[in-house]
N, C-alpha and C positions, 0 to 999 in steps of 0.2 A: 441558300440552303444548304449546301454544304456546311459553309461556314457555322451556321446556327447546331449543327448536328457536331459538328466536331467543338463550338463554346457548350454544349449540351454535355459530349461527353467530359469532357475536362471539367465540368464541375462537380459532375457526379463520381468521376474519381477521385478527386480532393475530398471530397465529403466522407467517403467509404473508407479511403487512408487516414483522417483526419480521426472518425470513427473509432473503429480500428486501433491508432495510438490511445487516444483518449481510454479508454478499455483495459489494456497492458497497463497504463499507466496505474489505475486505481484495482487491478489484480495484486499488481509489486507490492501498492502502497500497504493494500490491507490485511495482508503476510503473515501473521504475529508468529514472533519468533519461536522454536522447540522449548527452550526451555536453558535458566540461565543461573548460574550463580547470584548469592548474594555483592560478590566485590563486583561483577561484571552488570549489573543494575548501577551499582554507584558510581560508576566510571563512566557509565553513558549517561547519567546528570539527572540516573531515579533514585527512590527512592521505597523502599521493600514494606507492604503491608499486606496487612491479611484481609481474605475474606470471609466471612462464614459459610460452612460447607465445600470452601473451596481451595481452598489454604493459601499456603503465601505467593504474591504477585511481584511485579517490578509495576510501578507508578509513577509516569511519566519517562521522559528521558529515550533514549537511543531503543532498549526493550520493553516499552510502554506493551501492558496488560500480557506478557512473556511471566509464565510459572518460575516460580524459585527450588532448581534440584538440591 
């Protein structure tokens, strides 16, 4: 009985740790940069594009979906 409890606790702890790490990783990836210059956008591998009613944005590269200052 003691082995089953220990094994169950180890599996539950590992599962919870894995879920919290994956949540942190997605939160960091989805956060856009505040605003960048056109030069920063091009240096990161992107291109400057304009969207109707939204202004200019960096398309692709490191600063993808960041507004152009």
